[in-house]
C-alpha positions, 0 to 999 in steps of 0.5 A: 874546497876540500873537507878534511875529516881528521881529529888530530889537529896537527895533521889537519893543520898541516893539510890545510897549509899544504892545500893552501900552497896548491891554491885550494881552501880546506875546512876541518871536521874532527868527527863524523857528525861535524863532517856531515854537517859541513857536507850539507852546507858546502859544495866540496871538491874532495874529502880526506877521511881518517878512519879513527874518529871520536864518534865512530869508524870512518867506514860508516861515513863512506857509506853515508856519503856514497848514498847521497853524493858523488865526490872523491873520497881519499882515505888517510889512515895509520891502518895499513892492514889489507882487510881495512884497505879492501873494505874501504875501497869496496864501500866506495872510497876512491883511494887509500893513503897510509900514514906517514904520508907525502902531502904532494902524493896525497894531492896528486891522488886527489887530482887523479880522482877528480880527473876520473870523475870529470872525464867520464861522460855518461854516454861514452861508448869508446874507450882507449888505452895504449894500443887498445880500443874498446867499442861498446857499441859494436862490442869489439876490441882492436889492438893497433887496428887489429881485431882481437876476439874476446868471449862475452865475459872477457869483453865485460871484464875488460870493459869494466877495467877500461871504464875505471882506469888507474883505480885499485879495484878489489876482487870483490868489487870486480866479481860483483860488477862483472859476474854478480852478487853470487860470485863475490868470493870466487877470486880464483875464478877471477884470476883464471879470466885475468890470465886468459885476458892478459894473453890476448892484450899483453905483450908479455904476460909476466910483465903486464902493462895494462892489467896490473896486480895489486897484491892481495887486494885486486887489480889496477888497469893502467890507461897510459903506457910509455 
């Protein structure tokens, strides 16, 4: 079942009908308070969250949910400013879709978030993407079977990307997870490492297929290449 946190009844109703066509039931909450009440009572498959709610900004709800449960949160909002998108992703949202939107695309985003959650074993040590194979146990990277030498920082950065495939990762989140709290504003520092890592794993650094830039927001690591 999907929880739709949306105070616009027409949009919420459209979503319910669309999800029913995908054989998914949905419930509607028109405020943060009612959303929290439903989350305590039902096991939801995913959450669609609008930011402009009558009893407060939806970003606060992201924080509350993340403290208590691991469930995909897809933001659906008319706000398209980069600062809003980055803030939501940093708080723990799994994806961000702007209005107007395609219901088919929205459901595809939900399925993708669910796959990422279900396909991440707790003790996984081997990660693959295209021609790359990263082994956390032996601390090695191979491309088409050939070993590629990485510095410890490059290895940690690539490992973080490969552990979070096909997700928009903000500059702030990457810096915090790979380098630590003191580096969260050092975006140029991150760009330098991205450039050196791309030279080692990409066939053409001007058209990267693995580490893709999300303009002004961060990066997305593509797990599948044609």
